[in-house]
Backbone as CSV, one residue per row, in Angstrom:
resi,resn,N_x,N_y,N_z,CA_x,CA_y,CA_z,C_x,C_y,C_z
1,MET,36.164,-18.970,19.434,36.164,-17.821,18.716,35.372,-17.036,18.759
2,ASP,34.821,-15.536,18.163,33.488,-15.363,17.837,33.972,-14.739,16.293
3,ASP,32.851,-14.415,15.704,32.369,-14.350,14.325,33.516,-13.420,13.955
4,SER,34.109,-12.489,14.456,34.850,-11.406,14.226,36.347,-12.166,13.637
5,HIS,36.391,-13.408,14.197,37.805,-13.902,13.896,37.389,-14.937,12.823
6,SER,36.488,-14.820,12.293,36.491,-15.340,11.052,37.289,-15.512,9.657
7,ILE,37.187,-16.221,9.316,38.288,-16.088,7.839,37.343,-14.532,7.034
8,ALA,36.236,-14.639,7.010,35.462,-13.695,5.970,35.524,-12.517,6.695
9,SER,35.784,-12.491,8.008,35.863,-11.088,8.723,37.141,-10.308,8.502
10,LEU,38.105,-11.304,8.734,39.282,-11.054,8.707,39.803,-10.815,7.293
11,PHE,39.307,-11.147,6.303,40.295,-10.945,4.620,38.650,-10.277,3.962
12,PRO,37.934,-9.301,4.519,36.629,-8.676,3.634,37.428,-9.099,2.060
13,ASN,38.430,-8.690,1.827,38.540,-8.643,0.497,39.092,-9.972,-0.717
14,LEU,39.485,-11.085,0.420,39.749,-12.240,0.002,38.952,-12.419,-1.596
15,PHE,37.579,-12.534,-1.607,36.702,-12.940,-2.777,37.051,-11.746,-4.282
16,LYS,37.404,-10.703,-3.340,37.270,-9.754,-4.431,39.025,-9.494,-5.395
17,THR,39.757,-9.924,-4.446,41.056,-9.835,-5.019,41.372,-10.853,-6.018
18,THR,41.959,-10.133,-7.426,42.136,-11.246,-8.588,43.524,-11.763,-8.350
19,LYS,43.585,-13.127,-8.437,45.010,-13.708,-8.390,44.776,-14.609,-9.630
20,PRO,46.430,-14.672,-10.263,46.713,-15.819,-11.496,46.152,-17.160,-11.316
21,ILE,45.479,-17.668,-12.324,45.240,-18.843,-12.364,45.906,-19.790,-13.673
22,THR,45.618,-21.003,-13.765,45.801,-21.407,-14.794,44.916,-22.738,-15.321
23,VAL,44.605,-22.888,-16.471,43.832,-23.903,-16.807,44.928,-25.555,-16.985
24,GLY,44.157,-26.880,-16.877,45.018,-27.969,-16.525,45.687,-28.278,-17.955
25,SER,45.219,-27.747,-18.941,45.665,-28.109,-20.611,46.763,-26.939,-20.355
26,ASN,47.184,-26.232,-19.975,48.347,-25.348,-20.345,49.673,-26.378,-20.329
27,ALA,50.493,-26.040,-21.768,51.530,-26.300,-20.862,51.975,-26.012,-19.918
28,LEU,53.294,-27.141,-19.192,54.013,-26.652,-18.309,54.600,-25.148,-18.631
29,ILE,55.374,-24.897,-19.862,56.401,-24.181,-19.901,55.699,-22.698,-19.997
30,ILE,54.336,-22.875,-20.277,53.611,-21.819,-20.195,52.898,-21.374,-18.673
31,SER,52.601,-21.569,-18.174,52.043,-21.528,-16.325,53.186,-21.296,-15.654
32,ALA,54.628,-22.651,-15.385,55.440,-22.404,-14.685,56.176,-21.002,-15.100
33,SER,56.054,-20.426,-16.010,57.158,-19.612,-16.250,56.670,-18.171,-15.409
34,LEU,55.014,-18.332,-15.109,54.470,-17.405,-14.227,55.100,-17.737,-12.582
35,LEU,55.238,-18.820,-12.022,55.971,-18.869,-10.567,56.693,-17.779,-9.974
36,HIS,57.617,-17.341,-10.415,58.121,-16.486,-9.624,57.655,-15.120,-8.759
37,LEU,56.416,-14.930,-10.326,55.948,-13.760,-9.469,55.332,-13.760,-8.456
38,ASP,55.777,-12.446,-7.650,54.844,-12.197,-6.059,53.494,-12.983,-6.346
39,GLU,52.857,-12.259,-7.149,51.338,-12.490,-7.540,50.586,-14.233,-7.146
40,ALA,51.518,-14.328,-8.164,51.432,-16.199,-7.924,52.423,-16.928,-7.633
41,GLN,52.139,-16.869,-6.011,52.663,-18.060,-5.339,52.255,-19.355,-5.788
42,VAL,51.273,-19.671,-5.603,50.915,-20.799,-6.895,49.401,-20.779,-7.676
43,LEU,49.497,-21.689,-8.800,48.180,-21.380,-9.332,47.292,-22.177,-9.486
44,PRO,46.042,-21.870,-8.799,44.974,-22.717,-8.864,44.907,-23.120,-10.486
45,ILE,44.523,-25.053,-10.497,44.042,-25.107,-11.466,42.856,-25.219,-12.034
46,VAL,41.843,-24.229,-12.481,40.707,-24.286,-12.715,40.170,-24.936,-13.504
47,LEU,40.319,-25.890,-14.642,39.802,-26.799,-15.114,40.927,-28.165,-15.499
48,GLY,40.198,-29.068,-15.421,40.995,-30.038,-16.295,41.275,-31.189,-14.824
49,LEU,41.450,-30.465,-13.070,41.212,-31.875,-12.262,39.975,-31.418,-11.060
50,ASP,39.070,-32.030,-10.948,38.748,-31.979,-9.802,38.976,-32.011,-8.238
51,GLU,38.623,-31.256,-7.175,38.839,-31.619,-5.985,38.804,-32.671,-5.418
52,LYS,39.505,-33.041,-4.364,39.920,-34.480,-3.671,39.644,-34.479,-2.306
53,ILE,39.270,-35.342,-1.564,39.565,-35.868,0.355,40.806,-36.612,0.237
54,ASP,41.646,-36.057,1.186,42.527,-36.514,1.346,42.018,-37.461,2.095
55,PRO,42.701,-39.162,2.044,42.544,-39.863,2.894,42.787,-39.995,4.416
56,SER,44.080,-39.271,4.198,44.490,-39.694,5.968,44.108,-37.976,6.753
57,THR,44.123,-37.053,6.168,43.656,-36.218,6.728,41.913,-35.713,6.551
58,LYS,41.474,-36.340,5.980,40.058,-36.242,5.349,39.679,-34.311,4.945
59,ILE,41.155,-33.681,4.732,40.639,-32.380,3.992,40.406,-32.070,2.459
60,LYS,39.143,-31.025,2.057,39.147,-31.401,0.513,40.469,-30.604,0.364
61,MET,41.049,-31.077,-0.808,41.964,-30.673,-1.486,41.715,-29.944,-2.570
62,PHE,42.375,-28.862,-3.452,42.282,-28.686,-4.685,43.785,-28.570,-5.306
63,ALA,43.320,-28.478,-6.429,44.699,-28.833,-7.010,45.459,-27.136,-8.021
64,THR,46.856,-27.218,-7.642,47.200,-26.095,-7.597,48.979,-26.409,-8.780
65,LEU,49.304,-25.190,-9.714,50.676,-25.657,-9.467,51.656,-25.166,-8.791
66,GLY,52.796,-24.973,-8.384,53.360,-24.934,-7.486,54.676,-25.032,-7.896
67,GLY,55.191,-23.714,-7.750,56.907,-23.492,-7.982,58.065,-24.917,-7.242
68,TYR,57.393,-24.976,-6.014,58.837,-26.064,-5.830,57.709,-27.791,-5.716
69,SER,56.951,-27.957,-6.473,56.824,-29.433,-6.832,57.324,-28.783,-8.096
70,VAL,57.002,-27.968,-8.972,57.412,-27.904,-10.839,59.002,-27.933,-10.396
71,LEU,60.212,-27.953,-9.682,61.154,-27.727,-9.045,61.535,-29.843,-9.118
72,ARG,60.901,-30.007,-8.190,60.923,-31.665,-8.152,60.449,-32.657,-9.089
73,VAL,59.980,-32.026,-9.973,59.281,-32.871,-11.325,60.862,-32.869,-12.090
74,ILE,61.139,-31.654,-12.386,62.095,-31.348,-13.239,63.359,-32.341,-12.547
75,LEU,63.859,-32.046,-11.186,64.950,-32.606,-10.586,64.934,-34.207,-10.779
76,GLU,63.685,-34.929,-10.934,63.922,-36.357,-11.202,63.553,-36.666,-12.654
77,ALA,63.307,-35.403,-13.277,62.801,-36.327,-14.848,64.384,-36.516,-15.431
78,ASP,64.404,-37.783,-16.591,65.731,-37.987,-17.352,65.965,-36.389,-18.105
79,PRO,67.471,-35.947,-17.980,67.830,-34.787,-19.193,67.555,-34.924,-20.208
80,LYS,67.272,-35.637,-20.983,66.760,-35.763,-22.026,65.808,-35.847,-22.276
81,ASP,64.670,-35.709,-21.533,63.436,-35.776,-21.367,62.931,-33.940,-20.988
82,TYR,63.894,-33.295,-20.769,63.317,-31.973,-20.507,62.456,-31.148,-21.281
83,LEU,62.979,-31.249,-22.462,61.752,-30.366,-23.348,60.684,-31.231,-23.736
84,LYS,60.882,-32.575,-23.477,59.118,-32.808,-23.850,58.446,-32.627,-22.309
85,LEU,58.877,-32.702,-21.484,58.248,-32.220,-19.958,57.720,-31.027,-20.196
86,LEU,58.405,-30.345,-20.782,57.902,-28.491,-20.926,56.998,-28.358,-21.598
87,TRP,56.577,-29.216,-22.336,55.023,-28.798,-23.180,53.880,-29.906,-22.606
88,ARG,54.310,-30.910,-21.581,53.426,-31.474,-20.826,52.582,-30.643,-20.539
89,PRO,51.039,-30.929,-20.595,49.963,-30.425,-19.834,50.355,-30.102,-17.615
90,CYS,50.075,-29.031,-17.443,50.329,-28.725,-16.128,49.501,-29.531,-15.120
91,GLN,48.395,-29.927,-15.605,47.383,-30.426,-14.635,48.093,-32.582,-14.518
92,GLU,49.220,-32.127,-15.674,50.170,-33.544,-14.967,50.918,-33.960,-13.510
93,PHE,50.792,-32.480,-13.237,51.610,-32.085,-12.174,51.269,-31.690,-10.836
94,PRO,50.271,-31.763,-9.961,49.529,-30.749,-9.402,50.311,-31.031,-7.670
95,ASN,50.091,-29.399,-7.468,49.953,-29.430,-5.987,49.347,-29.230,-5.130
96,TRP,48.483,-30.297,-4.532,47.416,-30.363,-3.679,47.174,-29.355,-2.635
97,ILE,46.408,-28.431,-2.239,46.363,-27.755,-1.450,45.183,-27.902,-0.588
98,GLY,44.908,-27.668,0.686,43.987,-27.841,1.244,42.726,-26.305,1.657
99,SER,41.651,-26.966,1.964,40.717,-25.806,1.987,40.130,-25.905,3.416
100,VAL,39.224,-24.476,3.263,38.347,-24.339,4.704,37.514,-23.765,3.995
101,LYS,36.733,-23.041,5.213,35.322,-22.607,4.275,35.672,-20.959,4.914
102,GLN,34.282,-19.975,4.462,35.001,-18.724,4.581,33.968,-18.192,6.140
103,THR,33.457,-19.302,6.665,32.837,-18.940,7.852,34.019,-19.171,8.967
104,ASP,34.993,-20.444,8.360,35.998,-20.855,9.311,36.699,-20.096,10.421
105,ALA,36.936,-20.764,11.298,37.531,-19.813,12.246,39.350,-19.506,11.853
106,LEU,40.099,-18.655,12.116,41.203,-18.319,11.009,42.233,-19.700,12.375
107,ASP,42.129,-20.107,13.371,42.348,-21.261,13.609,42.659,-22.817,12.601
108,VAL,41.534,-22.527,12.271,41.149,-23.770,11.354,41.917,-24.052,10.006
109,LEU,42.159,-22.561,9.749,43.227,-22.161,8.467,44.520,-22.847,8.649
110,LEU,45.074,-22.053,9.840,46.344,-22.472,10.404,46.560,-24.104,10.678
111,LYS,45.519,-24.991,10.712,45.522,-26.237,11.056,45.650,-26.747,9.993
112,VAL,45.429,-26.184,8.768,45.016,-26.957,7.617,47.119,-26.624,6.731
113,PHE,47.141,-25.106,7.268,48.284,-25.102,6.774,49.481,-26.109,7.459
114,ASP,49.216,-26.584,8.705,50.320,-27.487,9.215,50.004,-28.854,8.891
115,LEU,49.113,-29.054,8.333,48.625,-30.829,8.144,49.368,-30.608,6.822
116,THR,49.325,-29.698,6.149,49.649,-30.080,4.785,51.274,-29.252,4.576
117,ARG,51.756,-28.938,5.598,52.707,-28.400,5.172,53.070,-26.911,4.260
118,LEU,52.219,-26.540,3.503,52.142,-25.723,3.095,51.321,-24.068,3.539
119,GLY,52.041,-23.314,2.775,51.350,-21.979,3.126,50.321,-21.184,2.328
120,ASP,49.392,-21.877,2.178,48.603,-21.564,1.084,47.075,-22.935,1.335
121,ALA,46.364,-22.044,0.803,45.153,-22.791,0.952,43.656,-22.245,0.569
122,ALA,42.712,-23.481,0.133,41.649,-22.602,-0.980,40.794,-22.337,0.080
123,VAL,39.787,-21.204,-0.135,38.749,-21.084,0.759,37.079,-20.628,0.049
124,GLU,36.474,-21.372,0.683,35.732,-21.673,-0.383,34.247,-20.998,0.349
125,GLY,33.668,-20.134,-0.719,32.589,-19.055,-0.570,31.333,-19.698,-0.824
126,MET,30.637,-18.491,-1.342,29.313,-18.649,-2.239,29.671,-19.014,-3.560
127,GLY,30.848,-18.940,-4.323,30.893,-19.210,-5.821,31.272,-20.834,-5.749
128,THR,31.493,-20.792,-7.112,31.713,-21.958,-7.774,33.517,-22.197,-7.742
129,ILE,33.838,-20.851,-7.638,35.774,-21.169,-7.480,35.959,-21.211,-6.054
130,PRO,36.584,-21.263,-5.753,37.499,-20.609,-3.970,38.406,-19.666,-4.328
131,ALA,38.846,-18.999,-3.260,39.688,-17.941,-3.575,40.774,-18.657,-3.003
132,LEU,41.894,-17.934,-2.812,43.622,-18.091,-2.786,43.666,-17.892,-1.255
133,VAL,44.293,-18.061,-0.047,44.612,-17.311,1.257,45.956,-17.808,1.484
134,THR,47.063,-17.032,1.343,48.031,-17.481,1.802,48.960,-16.988,2.887
135,LEU,49.982,-17.405,3.831,50.964,-17.047,4.520,50.842,-15.513,4.099
136,GLN,51.340,-15.005,3.146,51.121,-13.114,2.475,50.440,-12.200,3.125
137,ASP,48.454,-13.636,3.047,47.957,-12.641,3.152,46.987,-12.351,4.714
138,ILE,48.149,-13.083,5.344,48.180,-13.358,7.013,49.142,-12.627,7.792
139,LEU,50.469,-12.029,7.019,51.025,-11.094,7.969,50.593,-10.271,8.162
140,PRO,49.767,-9.091,7.574,49.182,-8.104,8.242,48.641,-7.702,9.461
141,LEU,48.078,-8.893,10.025,47.601,-9.314,11.337,48.744,-9.487,12.480
142,TYR,50.018,-9.799,12.189,51.075,-9.699,12.839,51.665,-8.356,12.680
143,LYS,51.498,-7.708,11.801,51.622,-6.435,11.193,51.386,-5.242,12.231
144,ASN,49.726,-5.294,12.226,49.251,-4.401,12.722,48.425,-4.866,13.987
145,ASP,49.077,-5.691,15.051,49.051,-6.677,16.309,47.521,-6.811,16.186
146,THR,46.849,-7.132,15.580,45.637,-7.989,15.791,46.083,-9.033,16.319
147,ILE,47.298,-10.126,15.805,47.619,-11.237,16.662,49.497,-11.075,17.086
148,LYS,49.402,-11.143,18.219,50.579,-10.964,19.536,51.100,-12.457,19.781
149,SER,52.714,-12.014,19.757,53.173,-13.137,20.578,54.836,-12.478,20.963
150,ALA,54.619,-12.458,21.990,55.966,-12.369,22.866,57.390,-13.187,22.196
151,LEU,57.330,-14.222,21.497,58.040,-14.655,21.291,59.624,-14.085,20.540
152,SER,60.620,-14.388,20.611,61.775,-13.724,20.204,62.351,-14.624,18.931
153,VAL,62.768,-13.598,17.504,63.039,-14.700,16.508,64.172,-15.120,16.307
154,SER,65.024,-15.329,17.425,65.677,-16.481,17.497,64.925,-17.625,18.208
155,GLU,63.811,-17.362,18.879,63.157,-18.680,19.232,62.432,-19.107,17.620
156,ILE,62.261,-18.232,17.271,60.853,-18.628,16.471,61.464,-18.975,14.802
157,GLY,62.978,-18.789,14.772,63.690,-19.132,13.402,64.140,-20.524,13.422
158,SER,63.803,-20.448,11.918,64.360,-21.778,11.913,66.056,-21.887,11.254
159,GLU,66.661,-23.298,10.747,68.432,-22.836,10.942,68.949,-22.611,9.488
160,ARG,69.587,-21.831,9.252,70.045,-21.480,8.426,70.381,-22.470,7.153
161,VAL,70.323,-22.682,6.119,71.186,-23.857,5.789,71.906,-23.277,4.213
162,GLU,73.260,-23.671,4.624,74.435,-22.704,3.371,75.026,-23.584,2.929
163,ILE,75.165,-22.913,1.102,75.669,-24.166,0.229,76.884,-23.084,-0.401
164,SER,77.847,-23.388,-0.750,78.842,-22.803,-1.515,77.943,-22.214,-2.832
165,PRO,78.769,-21.054,-2.736,78.301,-20.166,-4.718,78.860,-20.974,-5.765
166,ASP,79.810,-21.860,-5.666,80.340,-22.297,-6.728,79.345,-23.916,-6.495
167,ALA,78.706,-23.957,-6.487,78.077,-25.403,-5.918,76.996,-25.581,-7.181
168,PRO,77.277,-26.822,-8.228,76.244,-27.178,-8.957,74.362,-26.784,-8.468
169,LEU,73.486,-26.219,-9.362,72.139,-25.556,-9.113,71.619,-26.867,-8.943
170,THR,71.673,-28.334,-9.489,71.509,-29.915,-9.236,71.632,-29.814,-7.848
171,ASP,72.610,-30.079,-7.443,73.038,-29.870,-5.583,72.237,-29.247,-4.789
172,ALA,71.721,-27.948,-5.537,70.850,-26.707,-4.281,70.016,-27.368,-3.974
173,LEU,69.376,-28.089,-5.606,67.829,-28.785,-5.127,67.558,-29.604,-4.232
174,ARG,68.529,-30.346,-4.783,68.986,-31.796,-3.786,68.481,-31.505,-2.679
175,MET,69.501,-30.301,-2.176,69.580,-29.517,-0.646,68.062,-29.408,-0.313
176,MET,67.432,-28.647,-1.438,66.378,-27.749,-1.073,65.145,-29.119,-0.385
177,PHE,65.414,-30.302,-1.344,64.247,-31.374,-0.854,64.806,-32.100,0.472
178,GLU,65.995,-32.549,0.134,66.399,-33.151,1.398,66.337,-32.804,2.649
179,ARG,66.332,-30.970,2.839,66.197,-30.464,3.849,64.914,-29.696,4.102
180,ARG,63.835,-29.621,3.444,62.779,-29.275,3.481,63.040,-27.840,3.505
181,VAL,63.748,-26.926,2.873,63.542,-25.339,2.476,63.462,-25.182,1.124
182,ARG,63.071,-23.795,0.955,63.004,-23.061,-0.189,63.823,-22.272,-0.712
183,ARG,65.116,-21.933,0.607,66.400,-21.487,0.093,67.500,-21.820,1.108
184,VAL,68.088,-21.514,-0.189,69.813,-22.090,0.554,70.706,-20.731,0.284
185,PHE,71.126,-20.364,1.838,72.320,-19.170,1.479,73.329,-19.405,1.168
186,LEU,73.980,-18.211,0.402,75.606,-18.410,0.047,76.373,-18.525,0.810
187,SER,77.560,-19.159,1.389,78.576,-19.341,1.937,79.522,-18.121,1.802
188,SER,79.426,-17.204,2.869,80.683,-16.115,2.956,81.685,-15.658,4.103
189,ASP,82.534,-14.799,3.630,83.095,-14.810,5.127,82.601,-13.703,5.766
190,ARG,81.686,-12.894,4.984,81.031,-11.603,5.395,79.909,-12.235,6.609
191,LYS,80.786,-11.221,7.262,79.261,-11.723,8.801,77.910,-10.362,8.279
192,ASP,78.307,-9.317,7.720,77.224,-8.428,7.291,76.155,-8.566,5.975
193,SER,76.147,-10.212,5.673,75.170,-10.182,4.333,75.156,-11.059,4.384
194,PHE,73.735,-11.688,4.060,73.529,-13.170,4.053,72.633,-12.928,2.445
195,SER,73.289,-13.897,1.646,72.414,-13.893,0.194,72.138,-14.710,0.304
196,PHE,71.041,-15.216,-0.883,70.172,-16.636,-0.774,69.643,-16.960,-2.032
197,ILE,69.088,-18.328,-2.845,69.330,-18.628,-3.939,67.404,-19.262,-3.363
198,SER,66.744,-18.907,-4.048,65.196,-19.295,-3.450,65.083,-20.323,-4.843
199,SER,63.953,-20.605,-4.209,63.255,-21.679,-5.407,62.378,-20.706,-6.043
200,ARG,61.885,-19.464,-5.869,61.495,-18.629,-6.931,62.386,-18.052,-7.648
201,SER,63.659,-18.188,-7.424,64.456,-17.310,-7.865,65.249,-18.476,-9.014
202,ILE,65.247,-19.602,-8.654,65.520,-20.715,-9.783,64.415,-20.980,-10.538
203,ILE,63.109,-20.908,-10.711,62.382,-20.913,-11.663,62.754,-19.371,-12.269
204,ARG,62.223,-18.683,-11.426,62.657,-17.117,-12.752,64.009,-17.759,-13.871
205,PHE,64.992,-18.177,-12.951,66.406,-18.736,-13.770,66.272,-19.953,-14.839
206,LEU,65.325,-20.491,-14.573,65.441,-22.079,-15.242,64.335,-21.952,-16.649
207,PHE,63.328,-20.508,-16.271,62.411,-20.188,-17.254,62.622,-18.838,-18.127
208,SER,64.122,-18.640,-17.932,63.861,-16.987,-18.651,64.610,-17.234,-19.567
209,PRO,64.239,-16.352,-20.906,64.372,-17.114,-22.181,65.675,-17.342,-22.494
210,GLU,66.441,-16.717,-22.339,68.321,-17.692,-22.369,68.252,-19.416,-21.366
211,ARG,67.397,-19.160,-20.713,67.397,-20.909,-20.302,66.764,-21.785,-21.210
212,LEU,65.758,-21.475,-21.714,64.626,-21.815,-22.735,65.166,-22.226,-23.791
213,GLU,66.215,-21.275,-24.013,66.641,-20.990,-25.519,67.811,-22.263,-25.615
214,ILE,68.902,-22.779,-24.670,69.500,-23.897,-23.947,68.192,-24.990,-24.085
215,VAL,67.533,-25.328,-24.010,67.123,-26.282,-23.082,66.621,-26.841,-24.499
216,LYS,65.929,-25.815,-25.301,65.511,-26.255,-27.490,66.674,-26.641,-28.202
217,GLU,67.912,-26.110,-27.551,69.303,-26.499,-28.513,69.839,-27.898,-27.850
218,ASP,69.838,-27.556,-26.602,70.219,-29.011,-25.932,70.198,-29.181,-24.640
219,PRO,68.481,-29.976,-24.379,67.866,-30.235,-23.386,68.625,-30.292,-22.548
220,GLU,69.645,-31.490,-22.151,70.677,-32.008,-20.940,70.971,-31.176,-20.348
221,SER,71.565,-30.144,-20.728,72.194,-28.768,-20.661,71.599,-27.774,-19.587
222,TRP,69.997,-27.692,-20.141,69.109,-26.785,-19.146,69.705,-26.754,-17.560
223,LEU,70.281,-27.429,-16.511,70.367,-27.490,-15.743,71.920,-27.543,-15.053
224,ASN,72.607,-27.068,-16.521,73.779,-27.155,-16.145,74.586,-25.934,-16.110
225,ALA,73.894,-25.492,-14.680,74.347,-24.123,-14.163,75.400,-24.387,-13.024
226,ARG,75.862,-22.991,-12.120,75.962,-22.683,-10.819,75.204,-21.999,-9.813
227,LEU,74.851,-21.544,-8.849,74.466,-21.324,-8.227,74.796,-19.633,-8.401
228,SER,76.198,-18.747,-8.921,76.858,-17.640,-8.699,76.381,-17.756,-10.678
229,ASP,75.469,-18.480,-10.682,74.689,-17.915,-12.332,73.480,-17.074,-12.050
230,ILE,72.903,-17.948,-10.768,71.366,-16.837,-10.443,71.916,-15.205,-9.867
231,ASP,70.739,-14.458,-10.033,71.049,-13.349,-9.522,70.340,-13.751,-7.662
232,PRO,71.029,-13.622,-6.624,71.264,-13.715,-5.566,69.768,-12.879,-4.356
233,SER,69.212,-13.160,-3.741,68.592,-12.205,-2.650,68.990,-11.868,-1.706
234,GLU,68.404,-11.080,-1.014,69.263,-10.228,0.325,68.608,-10.637,1.423
235,ALA,69.081,-11.125,2.676,67.901,-11.299,3.362,68.493,-9.707,4.596
236,LYS,67.301,-9.396,4.912,67.669,-8.171,6.019,68.181,-8.755,7.355
237,ILE,68.988,-7.801,7.938,69.724,-8.545,9.762,68.481,-7.717,10.470
238,ILE,68.398,-9.252,11.435,67.608,-8.538,12.444,67.752,-9.159,13.388
239,ALA,67.756,-7.847,14.723,68.484,-8.290,16.201,68.010,-9.736,16.863
240,ASP,68.426,-10.454,17.142,67.974,-11.645,17.875,66.892,-11.647,18.862
241,GLY,67.464,-10.429,19.428,65.683,-10.168,21.123,64.467,-9.412,20.304
242,LYS,64.870,-9.236,19.142,63.302,-8.363,18.516,61.772,-9.712,18.075
243,ILE,60.632,-9.363,18.796,59.616,-10.005,18.513,58.965,-10.096,17.333
244,VAL,58.022,-11.427,17.231,57.321,-11.567,15.959,56.892,-10.604,15.692
245,ASN,56.501,-9.609,16.215,55.402,-8.520,15.446,56.664,-7.565,14.842
246,GLN,57.352,-7.578,15.298,58.840,-6.595,14.708,58.988,-7.281,13.642
247,ALA,59.431,-8.500,13.803,60.007,-9.107,12.810,58.584,-9.210,11.272
248,ALA,57.312,-9.295,11.419,56.592,-9.125,10.587,56.586,-7.844,9.949
249,SER,57.038,-6.632,10.784,57.043,-5.364,10.011,58.363,-5.119,8.964
250,GLU,59.041,-5.922,9.680,60.529,-5.956,9.096,60.730,-6.547,7.463
251,ILE,60.287,-7.493,7.684,60.466,-9.153,6.814,60.547,-8.189,5.217
252,GLY,59.360,-7.311,4.985,59.472,-6.974,3.550,58.247,-7.374,2.721
253,ASP,58.044,-6.847,1.289,56.682,-7.376,0.915,56.440,-7.955,-0.150
254,ARG,58.092,-8.746,-0.823,57.874,-9.470,-1.452,57.986,-10.898,-0.868
255,VAL,57.472,-11.630,-1.542,57.302,-13.257,-0.951,58.784,-13.881,-0.754
256,ASP,59.389,-13.406,-1.456,60.899,-14.450,-1.155,61.610,-13.489,0.014
257,ASP,60.987,-12.339,0.645,61.925,-11.699,1.405,62.020,-12.448,3.189
258,CYS,62.662,-12.143,3.318,63.176,-13.621,4.965,64.354,-12.171,5.638
259,LEU,64.399,-12.945,6.987,64.991,-11.673,7.484,66.556,-12.898,8.503
260,ALA,67.170,-12.398,8.375,68.419,-13.232,8.871,68.962,-12.964,10.448
261,CYS,68.899,-13.711,11.350,69.189,-13.273,12.899,70.831,-12.364,12.794
262,GLU,70.680,-12.283,13.528,72.186,-11.094,13.957,73.036,-11.622,14.125
263,HIS,72.822,-13.015,14.962,74.167,-13.748,16.240,73.658,-15.189,15.423
264,ALA,72.106,-15.957,16.063,72.012,-16.776,15.740,72.001,-17.348,14.242
265,ASN,72.476,-18.915,13.773,72.427,-19.188,12.797,70.817,-19.416,12.091
266,LYS,70.255,-18.481,12.056,68.614,-18.869,11.808,68.351,-18.159,10.882
267,VAL,66.909,-18.465,10.176,66.620,-17.182,9.179,64.959,-17.439,9.694
268,VAL,64.402,-16.168,9.012,63.157,-15.727,9.803,62.385,-15.482,8.649
269,THR,61.512,-17.026,8.395,60.184,-16.949,7.139,59.052,-16.305,7.931
270,ARG,58.247,-16.341,6.950,56.304,-15.996,6.937,55.901,-16.667,7.692
271,TRP,56.778,-18.518,7.337,56.056,-19.582,8.339,56.346,-19.532,9.284
272,ASP,57.761,-18.731,9.472,58.057,-18.783,11.179,57.113,-17.991,11.764
273,ILE,56.902,-16.352,11.312,56.130,-15.872,11.928,54.988,-15.957,12.293
274,ILE,54.397,-16.779,11.576,52.834,-16.580,11.580,52.705,-18.415,12.364
275,MET,53.294,-19.107,12.373,53.241,-20.951,12.047,53.278,-21.338,13.781
276,LYS,55.068,-20.964,13.867,55.633,-20.885,15.217,54.821,-20.682,16.612
277,PRO,54.725,-19.243,16.182,53.511,-18.657,17.782,52.449,-19.819,17.978
278,TRP,51.628,-19.490,17.235,50.690,-20.813,17.106,50.665,-21.772,17.608
279,LYS,51.740,-22.767,17.046,51.991,-24.134,17.400,52.794,-23.623,18.971
280,THR,53.210,-23.087,19.188,53.613,-23.193,21.074,52.576,-22.862,21.817
281,GLY,51.652,-22.120,21.290,50.867,-21.647,22.214,51.365,-20.097,22.876
282,ASN,52.247,-19.681,21.721,52.284,-18.084,22.463,51.785,-17.314,21.510
283,TYR,50.557,-17.304,22.079,49.592,-16.161,20.434,48.549,-16.049,20.996
284,LEU,48.453,-14.811,20.723,47.238,-13.691,21.163,46.219,-12.773,20.186
285,PHE,44.967,-13.401,20.214,44.163,-12.532,19.015,43.482,-11.380,19.691
286,ALA,43.893,-9.997,19.193,43.253,-8.813,19.861,43.535,-9.098,21.192
287,GLY,44.315,-9.269,22.011,44.772,-9.378,23.173,43.735,-10.450,23.679
288,ILE,43.538,-11.255,23.049,42.534,-12.285,23.813,43.803,-13.987,23.917
289,PRO,44.202,-14.054,24.584,44.301,-15.445,24.355,43.698,-16.578,23.709
290,GLU,43.979,-17.106,22.261,43.528,-17.931,21.903,43.805,-19.667,22.923
291,ASP,41.912,-20.121,22.766,42.687,-21.263,23.318,42.770,-22.609,22.724
């Protein structure tokens, strides 16, 4: 790969783009309240925790606050301690993301995503604070055919995990972590509608003024809700035979957006669009096959 395929060249405005951050001493209730916003896929923790080297991958890791990790902490906490948990500093619950250099090739970035199983990474440049690059930043490369793949959406899609809309919120959270998914689809007899609840919509629900009032008055009732109490999102239906680049153009601009295959029981996410072609080798960069 030549220099034109480096992270710096592919994302020239990466260090000019302002993204939300948090300070490690900020209370969880303050920082986590931002995590449902599209601009805040994760919040880099700029003060409070130093970077570290992962002993198994040897990748330099930076601390962030992420919605998925916050939900795990909440699910594992004792309900009587929910209110205390919300006022603990967010640096106690770090989500560690991998890092790359701005001179590294895109392939290096994708390897970091793959090793960490996260779609976010820190990019180190000339300054002291790294930039943040996400799957959302990479998606335009597939939209404008800078990267091409002939795989169909049914080939890259992931299993669509379903649950009853009457299920308790805690059951849905356990299912998300057991199945390693960030959204569950609401079971329905309709064949033309695919409603889902995502980790971001759960964060939005739990940190809404109404639920925070509940946790203040009766902490143990904070998670006492059913999925039907949460506003769902709708997946756009896509024909199973459409290819990756078409999926990238149709998936929508919101971070939660996803596609549901018309006939196959599969969902297509940004991870599927970006990572599956690369992992299977069906990946052309500007018309030139990647080595």
